[in-house]
RODO-2510 file (C-alpha; in nm, 4 decimals, decimal comma):
residues 286
     n   res          X          Y          Z
     1     x     4,0342     2,7563     0,2683
     2     x     3,7976     2,4210     0,2719
     3     x     3,8606     2,1141     0,2684
     4     x     3,8389     1,9723    -0,0378
     5     x     4,0325     2,3581    -0,2227
     6     x     4,3155     2,2419     0,1061
     7     x     4,3724     1,9086    -0,0365
     8     x     4,3779     1,9890    -0,3800
     9     x     4,6100     2,2369    -0,3657
    10     x     4,8355     2,0304    -0,1401
    11     x     4,8362     1,7283    -0,4219
    12     x     4,8707     1,9823    -0,7238
    13     x     5,1746     2,0774    -0,5251
    14     x     5,2838     1,7364    -0,4693
    15     x     5,2563     1,6438    -0,8340
    16     x     5,4354     1,9114    -0,9760
    17     x     5,6990     1,8631    -0,6925
    18     x     5,7134     1,5388    -0,8649
    19     x     5,7704     1,5868    -1,1491
    20     x     6,0444     1,8299    -1,0999
    21     x     5,8569     2,1517    -1,1892
    22     x     5,8202     2,2603    -0,8373
    23     x     6,2147     2,2711    -0,5957
    24     x     6,2644     2,3038    -0,2171
    25     x     6,3884     2,6885    -0,3633
    26     x     5,9965     2,7401    -0,4023
    27     x     5,8973     2,5356    -0,1206
    28     x     6,1357     2,6747     0,1100
    29     x     6,2999     2,3585     0,1659
    30     x     6,0314     2,1945     0,2134
    31     x     6,0113     1,8467    -0,0361
    32     x     5,6634     1,7467    -0,0873
    33     x     5,5968     1,4105    -0,2173
    34     x     5,2808     1,1308    -0,2380
    35     x     5,2191     0,9293     0,0864
    36     x     5,3962     1,1798     0,2693
    37     x     5,1131     1,2388     0,5754
    38     x     5,3670     1,4433     0,8184
    39     x     5,4653     1,6825     0,5081
    40     x     5,0914     1,7368     0,4085
    41     x     5,0107     1,7841     0,8252
    42     x     5,2520     2,0798     0,7820
    43     x     5,1393     2,2107     0,4799
    44     x     4,7839     2,2322     0,5990
    45     x     4,9243     2,4194     0,9241
    46     x     5,1545     2,6430     0,6879
    47     x     4,8302     2,7424     0,4292
    48     x     4,6190     2,8543     0,7258
    49     x     4,8854     3,0830     0,8999
    50     x     5,0063     3,1594     0,5512
    51     x     5,3304     3,0731     0,6886
    52     x     5,6175     3,0715     0,4321
    53     x     5,4973     2,8673     0,1126
    54     x     5,1727     2,7798     0,2580
    55     x     5,0998     3,1505     0,2072
    56     x     5,1437     3,0629    -0,1488
    57     x     4,9097     2,7565    -0,1662
    58     x     4,6472     2,9230     0,0505
    59     x     4,4920     3,0824    -0,2083
    60     x     4,4756     2,7443    -0,3735
    61     x     4,6546     2,5918    -0,7173
    62     x     4,5904     2,8254    -0,9763
    63     x     4,6777     3,0974    -0,8224
    64     x     4,9411     2,9403    -0,7228
    65     x     5,0717     2,8433    -1,0313
    66     x     5,0132     3,1633    -1,2216
    67     x     5,2003     3,2904    -0,9728
    68     x     5,5382     3,0642    -0,8928
    69     x     5,4680     3,0184    -1,3191
    70     x     5,4661     2,6504    -1,3480
    71     x     5,2387     2,3724    -1,2889
    72     x     4,9362     2,4528    -1,4912
    73     x     4,9042     2,1328    -1,6586
    74     x     4,8702     1,9864    -1,3217
    75     x     4,6193     2,2017    -1,2344
    76     x     4,2557     2,0472    -1,1822
    77     x     4,0389     2,3476    -1,1853
    78     x     3,7509     2,5010    -1,3197
    79     x     3,7259     2,9277    -1,2614
    80     x     4,0110     2,9177    -1,0041
    81     x     3,8092     2,6359    -0,8202
    82     x     3,8887     2,2873    -0,7416
    83     x     3,7939     2,0041    -0,8301
    84     x     3,6171     1,7391    -0,5806
    85     x     3,6919     1,3670    -0,5494
    86     x     3,4584     1,3168    -0,8377
    87     x     3,6107     1,2134    -1,1504
    88     x     3,4508     1,3822    -1,4576
    89     x     3,6564     1,1496    -1,6957
    90     x     3,3696     0,8446    -1,5332
    91     x     3,0656     1,1066    -1,4789
    92     x     3,0449     1,3114    -1,7588
    93     x     2,7685     1,5584    -1,5323
    94     x     3,0274     1,6632    -1,3409
    95     x     3,2567     1,7307    -1,6572
    96     x     2,9663     1,8602    -1,8007
    97     x     2,8583     2,1239    -1,4503
    98     x     3,2294     2,1697    -1,3741
    99     x     3,2786     2,3727    -1,6863
   100     x     2,9428     2,5764    -1,6958
   101     x     2,8647     2,6130    -1,3445
   102     x     2,9477     3,0097    -1,2616
   103     x     3,1197     2,9423    -0,9205
   104     x     3,3450     2,6960    -1,0960
   105     x     3,4240     2,3213    -0,9822
   106     x     3,1080     2,1970    -0,8102
   107     x     3,0444     1,8239    -0,7578
   108     x     2,6837     1,9457    -0,5528
   109     x     2,5531     2,1654    -0,8196
   110     x     2,3560     1,8866    -0,9984
   111     x     2,2903     1,5045    -0,9941
   112     x     2,4909     1,2827    -0,9742
   113     x     2,5239     1,0277    -1,3327
   114     x     2,5272     0,6685    -1,2216
   115     x     2,1459     0,7841    -1,0470
   116     x     2,0567     0,8301    -1,3789
   117     x     2,0976     0,5096    -1,5672
   118     x     1,8454     0,2309    -1,7274
   119     x     1,9477    -0,0149    -1,4156
   120     x     1,9004     0,2599    -1,0975
   121     x     1,6192     0,4788    -1,2561
   122     x     1,3174     0,2810    -1,1707
   123     x     1,4477     0,3255    -0,8311
   124     x     1,3964     0,6963    -0,8233
   125     x     1,1585     0,7020    -1,0792
   126     x     0,8413     0,9184    -0,8199
   127     x     1,1181     1,1395    -0,7703
   128     x     1,2311     1,2124    -1,1366
   129     x     0,9242     1,2331    -1,3285
   130     x     0,7475     1,5319    -1,0887
   131     x     1,0864     1,7656    -1,2192
   132     x     1,0249     1,6057    -1,6247
   133     x     1,3479     1,3572    -1,6181
   134     x     1,2319     1,0320    -1,8025
   135     x     1,4655     0,9515    -2,0436
   136     x     1,7997     0,6949    -1,8068
   137     x     2,1012     0,6886    -2,0037
   138     x     2,4618     0,5859    -1,9349
   139     x     2,7116     0,7284    -1,6959
   140     x     2,9591     0,8101    -1,8802
   141     x     2,7095     0,9548    -2,1861
   142     x     2,7213     1,3142    -2,2914
   143     x     2,3827     1,3288    -2,5158
   144     x     2,1398     1,5620    -2,5148
   145     x     1,9303     1,3189    -2,2028
   146     x     2,3010     1,3497    -1,9788
   147     x     2,2441     1,7853    -2,0610
   148     x     1,8931     1,7760    -1,9610
   149     x     1,9729     1,6066    -1,7088
   150     x     2,2582     1,7892    -1,5368
   151     x     2,0384     2,1626    -1,6303
   152     x     1,7201     2,0546    -1,4996
   153     x     1,8990     1,8966    -1,1871
   154     x     2,1193     2,1954    -1,2340
   155     x     1,8519     2,4413    -1,1691
   156     x     1,6622     2,2778    -0,8796
   157     x     2,0294     2,2404    -0,6795
   158     x     2,0286     2,5773    -0,7659
   159     x     1,6580     2,6177    -0,5853
   160     x     1,7284     2,4314    -0,2716
   161     x     2,0866     2,6733    -0,2090
   162     x     1,7898     3,0208    -0,2571
   163     x     1,5610     2,8677    -0,0172
   164     x     1,8277     2,6896     0,1942
   165     x     1,7682     2,3635     0,1894
   166     x     2,0097     2,0742     0,2648
   167     x     2,0888     1,8827    -0,0042
   168     x     2,1813     1,5470     0,1434
   169     x     1,8171     1,5924     0,2957
   170     x     1,6341     1,7110    -0,0237
   171     x     1,6394     1,5919    -0,3656
   172     x     1,5540     1,4424    -0,6847
   173     x     1,7618     1,0841    -0,6413
   174     x     1,8938     0,9350    -0,2887
   175     x     1,7899     1,1344    -0,0544
   176     x     1,5057     1,1942     0,2275
   177     x     1,2694     1,2881     0,0765
   178     x     1,1713     1,4846    -0,2749
   179     x     0,9831     1,6591    -0,5259
   180     x     0,7086     1,6512    -0,4520
   181     x     0,7828     1,6843    -0,0690
   182     x     0,9652     2,0153    -0,1599
   183     x     0,6528     2,1642    -0,2756
   184     x     0,4553     2,0057    -0,0323
   185     x     0,6915     2,2097     0,2215
   186     x     0,6856     2,5035     0,0794
   187     x     0,3390     2,6015     0,0582
   188     x     0,2924     2,5086     0,4570
   189     x     0,5305     2,7330     0,4988
   190     x     0,4372     3,0175     0,2892
   191     x     0,0871     2,9683     0,1534
   192     x     0,2288     2,9990    -0,1504
   193     x    -0,0247     2,7578    -0,4276
   194     x     0,3346     2,7415    -0,5737
   195     x     0,4068     2,4293    -0,7957
   196     x     0,7150     2,2565    -0,8352
   197     x     0,7789     2,3981    -1,2254
   198     x     0,7938     2,7430    -1,0457
   199     x     0,9785     2,6163    -0,8113
   200     x     1,3055     2,5483    -1,0740
   201     x     1,2348     2,8579    -1,2396
   202     x     1,3249     3,0060    -0,8889
   203     x     1,6624     2,7425    -0,9404
   204     x     1,6601     2,8855    -1,2847
   205     x     1,6567     3,2859    -1,2792
   206     x     1,9437     3,2164    -1,0003
   207     x     2,1244     3,0904    -1,2398
   208     x     2,0095     3,3515    -1,4980
   209     x     2,1403     3,6778    -1,2363
   210     x     2,4979     3,4623    -1,1457
   211     x     2,5441     3,4180    -1,4907
   212     x     2,5323     3,7742    -1,5748
   213     x     2,7548     3,8835    -1,2825
   214     x     2,9903     3,6539    -1,4374
   215     x     2,9392     3,8456    -1,8068
   216     x     2,9692     4,2008    -1,6347
   217     x     3,3049     4,0664    -1,4567
   218     x     3,4892     3,9436    -1,7800
   219     x     3,3492     3,6361    -1,8255
   220     x     3,1758     3,4517    -2,0817
   221     x     3,1853     3,0985    -2,2855
   222     x     3,5440     3,1362    -2,2804
   223     x     3,5515     3,0029    -1,9054
   224     x     3,3116     2,7420    -1,9420
   225     x     3,6100     2,4765    -1,9627
   226     x     3,8112     2,2206    -1,7736
   227     x     4,1181     2,1679    -1,7044
   228     x     4,3746     1,9880    -1,9885
   229     x     4,4922     1,7647    -1,7183
   230     x     4,0927     1,5571    -1,7863
   231     x     4,0412     1,5438    -2,1847
   232     x     4,4235     1,5362    -2,2555
   233     x     4,5535     1,2479    -1,9896
   234     x     4,4104     0,8674    -1,9127
   235     x     4,3455     0,8038    -1,5293
   236     x     4,5766     0,5069    -1,4558
   237     x     4,5417     0,1827    -1,2915
   238     x     4,1971     0,0417    -1,1973
   239     x     3,9604    -0,0586    -1,4427
   240     x     3,9088     0,2610    -1,5849
   241     x     4,2174     0,2828    -1,6650
   242     x     4,2700     0,5243    -1,9233
   243     x     3,8907     0,7014    -1,9474
   244     x     3,9634     1,0505    -2,0064
   245     x     3,7234     1,2580    -2,0878
   246     x     3,6000     1,3131    -2,4323
   247     x     3,6735     1,6871    -2,6182
   248     x     3,4369     1,6492    -2,9140
   249     x     3,1698     1,5164    -2,7380
   250     x     3,1935     1,7640    -2,4036
   251     x     3,2285     2,0508    -2,6961
   252     x     2,8976     1,9362    -2,8404
   253     x     2,7833     1,9187    -2,4809
   254     x     2,8455     2,2841    -2,3874
   255     x     2,6591     2,4007    -2,6906
   256     x     2,3778     2,2315    -2,5983
   257     x     2,3850     2,3204    -2,2847
   258     x     2,3683     2,6368    -2,4663
   259     x     2,0293     2,6250    -2,6103
   260     x     1,8935     2,4305    -2,3703
   261     x     1,8989     2,6965    -2,1496
   262     x     1,8174     2,9622    -2,4357
   263     x     2,1701     3,1200    -2,3901
   264     x     2,3466     3,3371    -2,7338
   265     x     2,5310     2,9998    -2,8722
   266     x     2,8513     3,2701    -2,9320
   267     x     2,8817     3,4432    -2,6001
   268     x     2,7510     3,1530    -2,3437
   269     x     2,5049     3,4574    -2,1629
   270     x     2,1468     3,4524    -2,1353
   271     x     1,9932     3,6588    -2,3981
   272     x     1,7290     3,8845    -2,3617
   273     x     1,4407     3,7234    -2,4568
   274     x     1,5648     3,4565    -2,1456
   275     x     1,5798     3,7615    -1,9273
   276     x     1,2257     3,8206    -1,9970
   277     x     1,0763     3,4801    -2,0406
   278     x     1,1847     3,5059    -1,5895
   279     x     1,1050     3,8750    -1,5521
   280     x     1,4401     3,9794    -1,4767
   281     x     1,4979     4,2113    -1,8078
   282     x     1,5486     4,4979    -1,5772
   283     x     1,9251     4,3199    -1,4933
   284     x     2,0688     4,4180    -1,7966
   285     x     1,9684     4,8041    -1,7467
   286     x     2,2043     5,0097    -1,7245
***
């Protein structure tokens, strides 16, 4: 279990305990309350050793909620994967990517909203234009231009995953090097006369194959969702008090994402035409 999953799982247990859904009968006598640092350390060690209540938490909060039959309303997971500390209530790109990403919530599967606003776009224009992004939008927007931003940077990041390139060094926005340097490096290493669009297609192809794998295992559009907590409960305190993900805007963005990906709008899965275009039609042959 990584640190994000561990922290989010313990936070789920704390919220469920504070709400009275999780009790000391479930935890083996441990009171799990917010602000109790010693208990957090204790639970982390128990999770690592799969000891007592830690064994229930060791596979994440979604698994724990299912096993115990409680606390689903406190989950912050998509496809069973915990979300990181990037709130989709104020970063709408995260709302969409958490839902559609093949392996669930991941804040490193597309770029982040505040880099692609009217106030910030000028500083990153040379990075974004090569991948066809030139219409910055407000951070909380889920309009079609934001969906395009999510989809194209998702393809870029998917390609970087395929090439084992660190996103803290390479990428569209604030990193040290951008798409043009990416092309130059790959040309120098391989001798291939590739373009950034060809490389983006590598990332798109990977995502489509992952989508097909999920479909084979029984996934479809119904798994492209957010936890109810993000949609129904507003944030508490501070300048974002009351903010939540707009349910209707999210559903509209999801359909637009399928359309832009050229996927079946009914199933959310790649069409035969899309697989042919990507050169992977063999993937559906029995």
